[in-house]
C-alpha positions, 0 to 999 in steps of 0.5 A: 698561307694567308688563310692560317691566321683565320685557321688558327682563330676558327681552331682556338674558337672551337676550343673555347665552345667546346672545353672538352677538346684538348687540341686541334689541328688543321692539315692538308690532306697530304700530312702538312700542318696549316694551324695548330692549337694543341696546349702544352701537356698536363702532368703525366700526359705526353703533348702530341706534336703537330707534324706527326699528327698531321702525317698520321691523319693523312694515313688514315684519311687514306685508308678511310677513303678507301673504306669509302670506295670499297663499301660505295658510302660516297665521299669521305666526311669524318673519322672517329677513333675511340680509345681507352682515354678519349676520341680523336676526330677527323673531318674533311675540311673542303677537298684540300684540308682536314680538321683533327681534334683530340677530345676527353673521354667524357666529351659529349660526342654529339656536341663534338660532331656538331662543333667539328663539322662547323669548324671544318666547313669554316676552314674548308672556305678559309683555304679554298678561298686562298686557294681560288685566289692563287689560282687566279694569278696569271700563270708564268709564261711557258718557255718556247718550244723545242725546235730540235729534232727528237732526242731519239733522232738526235742521238743517232750517228751523223751519217745516218742523220744526213741521209735520213735513215733511222735504224740500229746500229 
């Protein structure tokens, strides 16, 4: 995707501004990785892999969308998971992408939200710009229409086709 370099730049910028964010991932709402900035694991920790994290994000989004619908809370904006060792925060990045951040337990959650929302907005613009430019390209020509009779009529025995009758054998 042409926006990938810009998205990686946004992820790195966010991690530079908020040192307690230990990893950042941009993905499609379908769970495909757009870009990642997840450093190598430190001693005693396991580094999360981007592809499974993107897939889990898509699954969590499905539940979040349903919860929003069931409770009539409007469009999805963000999802925050607070675990014993830190946070996983997911933010809508336009209609087609999401931003997932991995943060330490000691992070200022207000700062996490502030930077996460801003970065998600910029990523949404980058991804949306690429989608709009791709949509502006002319579509390939459609194949000529099929001028043959409908499939059910073609499967009839020859004598019925000649008489113009339809029915079962």
